[in-house]
C-alpha positions, 0 to 999 in steps of 0.5 A, a space after each residue: 506503532 508509527 509509520 516505518 517503525 516495523 509494523 510488518 517486520 513484527 507481523 513477519 516474525 509472528 507469522 514465521 513463528 506460527 508456521 514453525 511451532 504448528 506444522 501444516 498451519 496457514 496464516 492469512 494477511 488481510 490488506 484493505 486495498 488492493 494495491 497494498 495487498 500487492 505490496 504485502 505480497 512482495 515483501 512477505 515473499 522476500 522474507 518468509 520465501 527464503 524460509 521456504 514458505 509460499 505467499 500468494 495474493 489470492 484475490 481482492 473482490 467477492 471472487 468465489 474461485 477457490 483454485 489458489 487453495 484447493 490444490 493441496 500441493 500448491 496451496 500457500 502457507 501464507 494467503 494475502 487477501 482483501 476483507 471482502 475476499 476473506 468474507 466471501 471465503 467464509 460465506 462459501 465455508 458456511 454454505 451448501 456449495 460444492 466448495 464448502 468442504 475444501 474452503 472449510 479444510 483451508 480455513 481450519 488450518 489457519 492459525 493467525 490472521 494479520 489485519 493491516 490498517 486495523 484502525 478502519 474499524 473505526 471509520 464511517 464508511 467500511 468501519 462497520 463491515 470490518 467490525 462485523 467480519 472480525 466479530 464473525 471470525 472470532 465467533 466462527 474460528 475462535 482459536 484463530 490468533 488475531 494481530 491487528 497493525 495500525 499507525 494512527 489508532 488511538 484506543 490501542 488497549 481496548 482494541 487489543 482487548 477486544 481482539 483477544 487476551 494478549 496485551 498490546 505492543 504500542 509506542 509513539 516513537 518513529 525511528 525514522 528521521 522526517 522533516 514536516 513542513 506546512 505552507 500555509 494560505 497566507 504564504 508562511 512556510 512553517 517547520 514543526 519542531 517538537 509540538 510547536 511550528 516555527 516560521 522559517 520562510 515566507 513564499 506567496 501562494 496563488 489562488 489555486 492550490 494545484 498551481 502552488 503544488 506544481 511550482 513547488 515540485 518544479 523548485 525541489 532539488 535533485 536529490 529530493 526526487 522523486 516527490 510524491 504527490 497525494 490526490 484525492 481522486 484518480 482524475 486529480 492525480 492524472 491532472 496534476 502530473 500533466 500540469 507539472 510537466 506543462 508548466 516547464 517542458 524544458 525541465 524534462 529535458 534538463 532531467 533526462 540529460 542527467 541521466 546515464 545511458 542505462 537509466 535513460 533506457 530503462 525510462 524509455 523501456 517503461 514508456 514502451 510498455 506503457 505505450 504497448 498497454 495503454 495505446 499510441 494515443 495515451 498520454 502516460 508514456 510521454 509523462 514517463 518519458 518526461 520523469 513524471 507519472 501518476 499511480 492509482 487503481 485504475 491502471 493495469 497491474 503490469 504498469 503499477 509495478 513498473 512504475 513502483 520499480 522507476 520510483 525505487 530507482 529514483 528514475 522519476 521526478 515525481 509520482 502523483 498517486 491517490 491516497 
């Protein structure tokens, strides 16, 4: 199903139904990235938590600690893991380690596993590892139901047939509105209309693409903020955030002047938290006070949460993030 069409909500319904029907059962939600795992944990806690179920992110790496699932009184009903973490748990269960019995008991109570972004199975880098993990799970735990989620996969029926006997649910309609524009290197700005691209304006491009991106962000109307700038690397995400602020320092002052005292105080508190966490000479606090930030896995978890809260409250002009 396309982005924003409710895939995670369907997974939440499916998990809730399974836990209701099978008393004492558990569910596993596999998120391919650490930051996605945190986002999923927040969303599932809001929904499944209202039904009395415990949701917990139990780790992201090849961490062999089993504290989160060893204590029967506080073991989560839904655990969120990365593929690497789930692989580690299965390896412990198949080992002679002292913890093997407890891990096996937990895994034997799992009735459904949700694989988010399952199209990664077809990717060159991690695809083979995910395919092998799924194969091992299907052989080791044949009773597990597998639900795969994807917004871009093409061979839906064949992948669904491999995962299990249930028919696939798929569709091509995105229920949320979107306007897709493309700024070509010759300066033409095109808007996608159905299957066609229509030229709507011509704005000259410059030789450095990031400079064009900076100018574009600075031209955006207030009601389009915050804008999301996606970069391939952490240094690039940080660099373009700095460039936007440096290109027009007065824009920072104009933006701060539009904030109410309460909203300005929230921005300043976030900047102070960044300063306490990263040190007095780090540039992120100053960027936040200017309505700018970057977001990637190299930042501490508390700051990532704070930055996400600023975005949700529309208290940034732009966020520069890695994919």
